[in-house]
C-alpha positions in Angstrom: 0.0 0.1 0.0 2.8 2.4 0.6 3.9 2.1 -3.0 0.5 3.0 -4.0 0.6 6.1 -1.7 3.9 7.0 -2.8 2.9 6.9 -6.6 -0.3 9.0 -5.7 1.5 11.5 -3.8 4.1 12.1 -6.5 1.4 12.5 -9.0 -0.3 15.0 -6.8 2.9 16.9 -6.3 3.5 17.0 -10.0 0.1 18.2 -10.7 0.6 21.2 -8.2 4.0 22.1 -9.8 2.5 22.0 -13.2 -0.3 24.1 -12.2 2.1 26.8 -10.7 4.5 26.6 -13.9 2.1 26.3 -16.8 0.7 29.8 -16.9 -1.8 30.2 -19.6 -5.1 28.1 -18.8 -4.8 26.3 -22.4 -1.4 25.2 -21.3 -2.5 24.0 -18.0 -5.3 21.9 -19.4 -2.9 20.2 -21.8 -0.1 19.7 -19.4 -2.5 18.4 -16.5 -4.5 15.9 -18.9 -2.0 13.2 -18.8 -1.4 13.6 -15.2 -5.0 13.3 -14.2 -5.1 10.3 -16.4 -2.3 8.7 -14.7 -3.9 9.6 -11.4 -7.2 7.9 -12.4 -5.5 4.8 -13.8 -3.2 4.3 -10.6 -6.5 4.7 -8.4 -8.6 2.3 -10.5 -6.0 -0.3 -10.7 -5.4 -0.1 -6.9 -9.0 -0.4 -6.1 -9.4 -3.2 -8.7 -6.7 -5.1 -7.0 -8.2 -4.6 -3.5 -11.7 -5.8 -4.6 -10.2 -8.8 -6.3 -8.3 -9.7 -3.0 -11.4 -9.3 -1.1 -13.4 -11.4 -3.4 -10.9 -14.2 -3.4 -10.8 -13.9 0.5 -14.5 -14.2 0.7 -14.5 -17.2 -1.8 -11.9 -19.0 0.3 -13.9 -18.4 3.5 -17.2 -19.4 2.0 -15.6 -22.8 0.5 -14.1 -23.6 3.8 -17.7 -23.7 5.5 
């Protein structure tokens, strides 16, 4: 989980730096788009993995009954 938190933290920090440096609104949007895409992909991937682990855990518990 710390790897996930670290990736998210780095991406959020990069988003903040980009917002300050980009200047014009059109440039901000074009620079931030890939960063937000990366952020969403990381979050979805982590949630997907956690759900998968929980489902497998529940299936193991259910089959043990």
